[in-house]
ROVO-268945 format. One record per residue (C-alpha): residue number from 1; x, z, y negated. Coordinates in steps of 0.5 Angstrom, whole numbers, always signed. Layout:
# ROVO-268945
<atom gukol="NUM" u="X" w="Z" v="Y"/>
...
# end
This chain:
# ROVO-268945
<atom gukol="1" u="+331" w="+54" v="+144"/>
<atom gukol="2" u="+331" w="+48" v="+147"/>
<atom gukol="3" u="+335" w="+44" v="+152"/>
<atom gukol="4" u="+339" w="+40" v="+145"/>
<atom gukol="5" u="+339" w="+47" v="+142"/>
<atom gukol="6" u="+343" w="+51" v="+147"/>
<atom gukol="7" u="+347" w="+45" v="+148"/>
<atom gukol="8" u="+349" w="+45" v="+140"/>
<atom gukol="9" u="+351" w="+52" v="+141"/>
<atom gukol="10" u="+357" w="+51" v="+145"/>
<atom gukol="11" u="+360" w="+48" v="+139"/>
<atom gukol="12" u="+362" w="+54" v="+136"/>
<atom gukol="13" u="+368" w="+53" v="+133"/>
<atom gukol="14" u="+368" w="+45" v="+133"/>
<atom gukol="15" u="+374" w="+42" v="+133"/>
<atom gukol="16" u="+376" w="+36" v="+128"/>
<atom gukol="17" u="+378" w="+29" v="+130"/>
<atom gukol="18" u="+385" w="+32" v="+134"/>
<atom gukol="19" u="+385" w="+38" v="+139"/>
<atom gukol="20" u="+392" w="+41" v="+140"/>
<atom gukol="21" u="+394" w="+41" v="+147"/>
<atom gukol="22" u="+393" w="+48" v="+149"/>
<atom gukol="23" u="+386" w="+51" v="+146"/>
<atom gukol="24" u="+386" w="+57" v="+140"/>
<atom gukol="25" u="+384" w="+64" v="+142"/>
<atom gukol="26" u="+378" w="+62" v="+137"/>
<atom gukol="27" u="+376" w="+56" v="+141"/>
<atom gukol="28" u="+374" w="+60" v="+147"/>
<atom gukol="29" u="+370" w="+65" v="+144"/>
<atom gukol="30" u="+363" w="+67" v="+145"/>
<atom gukol="31" u="+363" w="+66" v="+153"/>
<atom gukol="32" u="+371" w="+67" v="+154"/>
<atom gukol="33" u="+376" w="+64" v="+158"/>
<atom gukol="34" u="+373" w="+65" v="+165"/>
<atom gukol="35" u="+366" w="+64" v="+162"/>
<atom gukol="36" u="+368" w="+57" v="+159"/>
<atom gukol="37" u="+372" w="+56" v="+167"/>
<atom gukol="38" u="+366" w="+58" v="+171"/>
<atom gukol="39" u="+361" w="+54" v="+166"/>
<atom gukol="40" u="+366" w="+47" v="+166"/>
<atom gukol="41" u="+367" w="+48" v="+174"/>
<atom gukol="42" u="+360" w="+47" v="+175"/>
<atom gukol="43" u="+361" w="+39" v="+173"/>
<atom gukol="44" u="+365" w="+37" v="+179"/>
<atom gukol="45" u="+361" w="+42" v="+183"/>
<atom gukol="46" u="+355" w="+37" v="+182"/>
<atom gukol="47" u="+360" w="+31" v="+183"/>
<atom gukol="48" u="+362" w="+33" v="+190"/>
<atom gukol="49" u="+354" w="+31" v="+191"/>
<atom gukol="50" u="+356" w="+24" v="+190"/>
<atom gukol="51" u="+359" w="+22" v="+196"/>
<atom gukol="52" u="+352" w="+25" v="+201"/>
<atom gukol="53" u="+347" w="+22" v="+196"/>
<atom gukol="54" u="+350" w="+15" v="+196"/>
<atom gukol="55" u="+351" w="+14" v="+203"/>
<atom gukol="56" u="+344" w="+18" v="+205"/>
<atom gukol="57" u="+340" w="+16" v="+199"/>
<atom gukol="58" u="+342" w="+9" v="+195"/>
<atom gukol="59" u="+342" w="+2" v="+197"/>
<atom gukol="60" u="+348" w="+0" v="+201"/>
<atom gukol="61" u="+352" w="-5" v="+198"/>
<atom gukol="62" u="+350" w="-4" v="+191"/>
<atom gukol="63" u="+356" w="+0" v="+187"/>
<atom gukol="64" u="+355" w="-3" v="+181"/>
<atom gukol="65" u="+348" w="-2" v="+180"/>
<atom gukol="66" u="+349" w="+6" v="+182"/>
<atom gukol="67" u="+354" w="+6" v="+177"/>
<atom gukol="68" u="+349" w="+3" v="+172"/>
<atom gukol="69" u="+343" w="+7" v="+174"/>
<atom gukol="70" u="+348" w="+14" v="+173"/>
<atom gukol="71" u="+350" w="+12" v="+166"/>
<atom gukol="72" u="+345" w="+8" v="+162"/>
<atom gukol="73" u="+339" w="+12" v="+163"/>
<atom gukol="74" u="+343" w="+18" v="+162"/>
<atom gukol="75" u="+347" w="+16" v="+156"/>
<atom gukol="76" u="+340" w="+14" v="+152"/>
<atom gukol="77" u="+337" w="+21" v="+153"/>
<atom gukol="78" u="+343" w="+24" v="+151"/>
<atom gukol="79" u="+342" w="+20" v="+144"/>
<atom gukol="80" u="+335" w="+21" v="+144"/>
<atom gukol="81" u="+336" w="+28" v="+145"/>
<atom gukol="82" u="+342" w="+29" v="+140"/>
<atom gukol="83" u="+340" w="+24" v="+134"/>
<atom gukol="84" u="+347" w="+23" v="+133"/>
<atom gukol="85" u="+351" w="+16" v="+133"/>
<atom gukol="86" u="+358" w="+15" v="+133"/>
<atom gukol="87" u="+362" w="+13" v="+126"/>
<atom gukol="88" u="+368" w="+10" v="+125"/>
<atom gukol="89" u="+373" w="+10" v="+129"/>
<atom gukol="90" u="+369" w="+14" v="+134"/>
<atom gukol="91" u="+365" w="+6" v="+136"/>
<atom gukol="92" u="+371" w="+4" v="+139"/>
<atom gukol="93" u="+374" w="+11" v="+142"/>
<atom gukol="94" u="+367" w="+12" v="+145"/>
<atom gukol="95" u="+368" w="+5" v="+148"/>
<atom gukol="96" u="+374" w="+7" v="+151"/>
<atom gukol="97" u="+373" w="+13" v="+154"/>
<atom gukol="98" u="+366" w="+11" v="+156"/>
<atom gukol="99" u="+370" w="+5" v="+161"/>
<atom gukol="100" u="+375" w="+10" v="+164"/>
<atom gukol="101" u="+371" w="+16" v="+165"/>
<atom gukol="102" u="+365" w="+12" v="+167"/>
<atom gukol="103" u="+365" w="+5" v="+166"/>
<atom gukol="104" u="+370" w="+4" v="+171"/>
<atom gukol="105" u="+370" w="+10" v="+175"/>
<atom gukol="106" u="+363" w="+10" v="+177"/>
<atom gukol="107" u="+364" w="+4" v="+180"/>
<atom gukol="108" u="+371" w="+5" v="+183"/>
<atom gukol="109" u="+368" w="+11" v="+186"/>
<atom gukol="110" u="+362" w="+8" v="+189"/>
<atom gukol="111" u="+366" w="+2" v="+192"/>
<atom gukol="112" u="+371" w="+8" v="+195"/>
<atom gukol="113" u="+365" w="+12" v="+198"/>
<atom gukol="114" u="+362" w="+6" v="+201"/>
<atom gukol="115" u="+369" w="+4" v="+204"/>
<atom gukol="116" u="+372" w="+10" v="+206"/>
<atom gukol="117" u="+369" w="+16" v="+210"/>
<atom gukol="118" u="+367" w="+21" v="+205"/>
<atom gukol="119" u="+373" w="+25" v="+206"/>
<atom gukol="120" u="+378" w="+20" v="+205"/>
<atom gukol="121" u="+376" w="+18" v="+199"/>
<atom gukol="122" u="+375" w="+25" v="+196"/>
<atom gukol="123" u="+382" w="+26" v="+198"/>
<atom gukol="124" u="+384" w="+20" v="+194"/>
<atom gukol="125" u="+380" w="+23" v="+188"/>
<atom gukol="126" u="+384" w="+30" v="+189"/>
<atom gukol="127" u="+390" w="+26" v="+187"/>
<atom gukol="128" u="+387" w="+27" v="+179"/>
<atom gukol="129" u="+390" w="+33" v="+177"/>
<atom gukol="130" u="+397" w="+31" v="+179"/>
<atom gukol="131" u="+396" w="+24" v="+174"/>
<atom gukol="132" u="+394" w="+28" v="+169"/>
<atom gukol="133" u="+400" w="+33" v="+169"/>
<atom gukol="134" u="+403" w="+27" v="+168"/>
<atom gukol="135" u="+399" w="+23" v="+163"/>
<atom gukol="136" u="+399" w="+30" v="+159"/>
<atom gukol="137" u="+407" w="+30" v="+158"/>
<atom gukol="138" u="+407" w="+23" v="+156"/>
<atom gukol="139" u="+401" w="+22" v="+152"/>
<atom gukol="140" u="+400" w="+30" v="+149"/>
<atom gukol="141" u="+407" w="+31" v="+149"/>
<atom gukol="142" u="+405" w="+38" v="+153"/>
<atom gukol="143" u="+412" w="+41" v="+157"/>
<atom gukol="144" u="+411" w="+39" v="+164"/>
<atom gukol="145" u="+408" w="+45" v="+168"/>
<atom gukol="146" u="+411" w="+46" v="+174"/>
<atom gukol="147" u="+406" w="+51" v="+176"/>
<atom gukol="148" u="+400" w="+46" v="+176"/>
<atom gukol="149" u="+403" w="+41" v="+178"/>
<atom gukol="150" u="+406" w="+45" v="+185"/>
<atom gukol="151" u="+399" w="+48" v="+186"/>
<atom gukol="152" u="+396" w="+41" v="+184"/>
<atom gukol="153" u="+400" w="+38" v="+190"/>
<atom gukol="154" u="+397" w="+44" v="+194"/>
<atom gukol="155" u="+390" w="+43" v="+193"/>
<atom gukol="156" u="+391" w="+35" v="+195"/>
<atom gukol="157" u="+393" w="+38" v="+201"/>
<atom gukol="158" u="+388" w="+43" v="+202"/>
<atom gukol="159" u="+383" w="+38" v="+201"/>
<atom gukol="160" u="+386" w="+33" v="+206"/>
<atom gukol="161" u="+386" w="+38" v="+212"/>
<atom gukol="162" u="+379" w="+39" v="+210"/>
<atom gukol="163" u="+376" w="+33" v="+209"/>
<atom gukol="164" u="+381" w="+28" v="+213"/>
<atom gukol="165" u="+378" w="+28" v="+221"/>
<atom gukol="166" u="+383" w="+25" v="+227"/>
<atom gukol="167" u="+378" w="+19" v="+226"/>
<atom gukol="168" u="+379" w="+17" v="+219"/>
<atom gukol="169" u="+380" w="+9" v="+218"/>
<atom gukol="170" u="+383" w="+7" v="+212"/>
<atom gukol="171" u="+381" w="+1" v="+208"/>
<atom gukol="172" u="+385" w="-2" v="+204"/>
<atom gukol="173" u="+379" w="-4" v="+199"/>
<atom gukol="174" u="+377" w="+3" v="+199"/>
<atom gukol="175" u="+384" w="+7" v="+198"/>
<atom gukol="176" u="+385" w="+2" v="+192"/>
<atom gukol="177" u="+378" w="+4" v="+189"/>
<atom gukol="178" u="+379" w="+11" v="+190"/>
<atom gukol="179" u="+386" w="+11" v="+187"/>
<atom gukol="180" u="+384" w="+7" v="+181"/>
<atom gukol="181" u="+378" w="+12" v="+180"/>
<atom gukol="182" u="+383" w="+18" v="+179"/>
<atom gukol="183" u="+387" w="+14" v="+174"/>
<atom gukol="184" u="+382" w="+12" v="+171"/>
<atom gukol="185" u="+379" w="+19" v="+170"/>
<atom gukol="186" u="+386" w="+22" v="+169"/>
<atom gukol="187" u="+387" w="+17" v="+163"/>
<atom gukol="188" u="+380" w="+19" v="+161"/>
<atom gukol="189" u="+380" w="+26" v="+161"/>
<atom gukol="190" u="+387" w="+26" v="+157"/>
<atom gukol="191" u="+385" w="+22" v="+152"/>
<atom gukol="192" u="+378" w="+26" v="+151"/>
<atom gukol="193" u="+383" w="+32" v="+150"/>
<atom gukol="194" u="+388" w="+28" v="+145"/>
<atom gukol="195" u="+381" w="+25" v="+141"/>
<atom gukol="196" u="+377" w="+32" v="+141"/>
<atom gukol="197" u="+370" w="+31" v="+138"/>
<atom gukol="198" u="+368" w="+29" v="+131"/>
<atom gukol="199" u="+367" w="+35" v="+126"/>
<atom gukol="200" u="+360" w="+38" v="+127"/>
<atom gukol="201" u="+358" w="+33" v="+134"/>
<atom gukol="202" u="+357" w="+37" v="+140"/>
<atom gukol="203" u="+359" w="+35" v="+147"/>
<atom gukol="204" u="+352" w="+32" v="+148"/>
<atom gukol="205" u="+352" w="+27" v="+144"/>
<atom gukol="206" u="+359" w="+25" v="+146"/>
<atom gukol="207" u="+357" w="+25" v="+153"/>
<atom gukol="208" u="+352" w="+21" v="+151"/>
<atom gukol="209" u="+356" w="+16" v="+147"/>
<atom gukol="210" u="+360" w="+15" v="+153"/>
<atom gukol="211" u="+355" w="+15" v="+158"/>
<atom gukol="212" u="+351" w="+9" v="+154"/>
<atom gukol="213" u="+358" w="+5" v="+152"/>
<atom gukol="214" u="+359" w="+5" v="+160"/>
<atom gukol="215" u="+352" w="+3" v="+162"/>
<atom gukol="216" u="+352" w="-3" v="+157"/>
<atom gukol="217" u="+359" w="-5" v="+160"/>
<atom gukol="218" u="+356" w="-5" v="+167"/>
<atom gukol="219" u="+349" w="-8" v="+166"/>
<atom gukol="220" u="+351" w="-15" v="+166"/>
<atom gukol="221" u="+356" w="-15" v="+171"/>
<atom gukol="222" u="+351" w="-10" v="+176"/>
<atom gukol="223" u="+345" w="-15" v="+175"/>
<atom gukol="224" u="+350" w="-22" v="+176"/>
<atom gukol="225" u="+354" w="-19" v="+182"/>
<atom gukol="226" u="+349" w="-13" v="+185"/>
<atom gukol="227" u="+343" w="-16" v="+184"/>
<atom gukol="228" u="+336" w="-11" v="+184"/>
<atom gukol="229" u="+336" w="-8" v="+190"/>
<atom gukol="230" u="+331" w="-9" v="+195"/>
<atom gukol="231" u="+327" w="-4" v="+198"/>
<atom gukol="232" u="+328" w="+1" v="+194"/>
<atom gukol="233" u="+324" w="+8" v="+196"/>
<atom gukol="234" u="+322" w="+14" v="+194"/>
<atom gukol="235" u="+329" w="+18" v="+197"/>
<atom gukol="236" u="+333" w="+12" v="+193"/>
<atom gukol="237" u="+329" w="+14" v="+186"/>
<atom gukol="238" u="+331" w="+21" v="+187"/>
<atom gukol="239" u="+338" w="+19" v="+188"/>
<atom gukol="240" u="+338" w="+16" v="+182"/>
<atom gukol="241" u="+334" w="+21" v="+178"/>
<atom gukol="242" u="+340" w="+26" v="+181"/>
<atom gukol="243" u="+346" w="+22" v="+180"/>
<atom gukol="244" u="+344" w="+20" v="+173"/>
<atom gukol="245" u="+341" w="+27" v="+170"/>
<atom gukol="246" u="+345" w="+32" v="+173"/>
<atom gukol="247" u="+351" w="+28" v="+175"/>
<atom gukol="248" u="+351" w="+24" v="+168"/>
<atom gukol="249" u="+347" w="+27" v="+163"/>
<atom gukol="250" u="+348" w="+35" v="+164"/>
<atom gukol="251" u="+355" w="+35" v="+168"/>
<atom gukol="252" u="+358" w="+31" v="+163"/>
<atom gukol="253" u="+356" w="+35" v="+157"/>
<atom gukol="254" u="+358" w="+41" v="+160"/>
<atom gukol="255" u="+365" w="+38" v="+162"/>
<atom gukol="256" u="+367" w="+35" v="+155"/>
<atom gukol="257" u="+366" w="+41" v="+152"/>
<atom gukol="258" u="+370" w="+45" v="+157"/>
<atom gukol="259" u="+375" w="+40" v="+156"/>
<atom gukol="260" u="+375" w="+42" v="+149"/>
<atom gukol="261" u="+377" w="+49" v="+150"/>
<atom gukol="262" u="+381" w="+49" v="+156"/>
<atom gukol="263" u="+388" w="+47" v="+158"/>
<atom gukol="264" u="+388" w="+39" v="+161"/>
<atom gukol="265" u="+391" w="+40" v="+167"/>
<atom gukol="266" u="+387" w="+46" v="+169"/>
<atom gukol="267" u="+381" w="+43" v="+167"/>
<atom gukol="268" u="+383" w="+37" v="+172"/>
<atom gukol="269" u="+384" w="+42" v="+177"/>
<atom gukol="270" u="+377" w="+44" v="+177"/>
<atom gukol="271" u="+376" w="+38" v="+180"/>
<atom gukol="272" u="+378" w="+41" v="+187"/>
<atom gukol="273" u="+371" w="+43" v="+187"/>
<atom gukol="274" u="+368" w="+36" v="+188"/>
<atom gukol="275" u="+371" w="+34" v="+195"/>
<atom gukol="276" u="+370" w="+42" v="+197"/>
<atom gukol="277" u="+363" w="+42" v="+196"/>
<atom gukol="278" u="+362" w="+34" v="+199"/>
<atom gukol="279" u="+366" w="+37" v="+205"/>
<atom gukol="280" u="+361" w="+43" v="+205"/>
<atom gukol="281" u="+355" w="+39" v="+204"/>
<atom gukol="282" u="+357" w="+34" v="+209"/>
<atom gukol="283" u="+358" w="+40" v="+215"/>
<atom gukol="284" u="+352" w="+43" v="+213"/>
<atom gukol="285" u="+347" w="+37" v="+214"/>
<atom gukol="286" u="+351" w="+35" v="+220"/>
<atom gukol="287" u="+350" w="+42" v="+223"/>
<atom gukol="288" u="+358" w="+43" v="+225"/>
<atom gukol="289" u="+362" w="+49" v="+223"/>
<atom gukol="290" u="+368" w="+48" v="+219"/>
<atom gukol="291" u="+375" w="+48" v="+224"/>
<atom gukol="292" u="+380" w="+53" v="+223"/>
<atom gukol="293" u="+384" w="+48" v="+220"/>
<atom gukol="294" u="+379" w="+45" v="+215"/>
<atom gukol="295" u="+378" w="+53" v="+213"/>
<atom gukol="296" u="+385" w="+53" v="+212"/>
<atom gukol="297" u="+385" w="+47" v="+208"/>
<atom gukol="298" u="+379" w="+50" v="+204"/>
<atom gukol="299" u="+383" w="+57" v="+202"/>
<atom gukol="300" u="+389" w="+53" v="+200"/>
<atom gukol="301" u="+385" w="+48" v="+195"/>
<atom gukol="302" u="+380" w="+54" v="+192"/>
<atom gukol="303" u="+387" w="+58" v="+191"/>
<atom gukol="304" u="+390" w="+52" v="+188"/>
<atom gukol="305" u="+385" w="+52" v="+183"/>
<atom gukol="306" u="+384" w="+58" v="+181"/>
<atom gukol="307" u="+392" w="+59" v="+181"/>
<atom gukol="308" u="+392" w="+53" v="+176"/>
<atom gukol="309" u="+387" w="+57" v="+171"/>
<atom gukol="310" u="+393" w="+62" v="+171"/>
<atom gukol="311" u="+399" w="+61" v="+165"/>
<atom gukol="312" u="+405" w="+65" v="+168"/>
<atom gukol="313" u="+409" w="+68" v="+162"/>
<atom gukol="314" u="+416" w="+65" v="+161"/>
<atom gukol="315" u="+422" w="+71" v="+162"/>
<atom gukol="316" u="+425" w="+70" v="+156"/>
<atom gukol="317" u="+433" w="+72" v="+156"/>
<atom gukol="318" u="+437" w="+75" v="+151"/>
<atom gukol="319" u="+444" w="+72" v="+149"/>
# end
């Protein structure tokens, strides 16, 4: 079975243009809730490599070019594999989602990573689940889940304990970029849940529409502001390929499939994996062991991510 057919197989029980805020049991058949959770978690785990790839492999000072290389080639490949183009309202929806999830988020992420220590940048990104929980109330008319908001706060603290060291610097540009990126993708996740996918269209096609839209939006600014990086070596080429094919095409295909089948706030909490993977890779490459405080933070963040996948039963009282 080809990769395209495998990704098309994710669409068993495809939805119409609007997805209900809570997935139905039939929408989760096949892999099941746990299976979809594990599969969707692969996306933020891969995104956790962005920080180390950006700082170690890519040319410094070119956040827009990095964002462009992560989106446009991957989007064009997805379009070629899926052989589907948007129609009707999905032209402008793809543009909006592409800007929020990638076109704005990517450069803000790279800008934050280049102005802040990776740990500080990752912690700012970990605020996204809280933003999603609030936005879900406004956009999706969901009941505010105190359970998931509380665990979102626990996860944020846990990530901070893992990745922020005593000598961490705080740069205003980096902080604004990090918070802006978290908010941008948070809005994108909620709108992606609200709009769903056109009937019969797979997640790879939707990812391709958004990645291509983001790449086209970034093309001119990247060339005018950043310019073409000089001295691109083999390591940089490998970094761009990893971010585009794995961190872009594959990860977003899986991510959008998961958004359609899991509660939106639960999906956002999976994003805590990204800074944890980033911290683990940083410690591994530096040959350093995690301190007891960092291990405590790791445990707290993992507990928050897992607890956020549960929905506590409400107690009913008889009158």
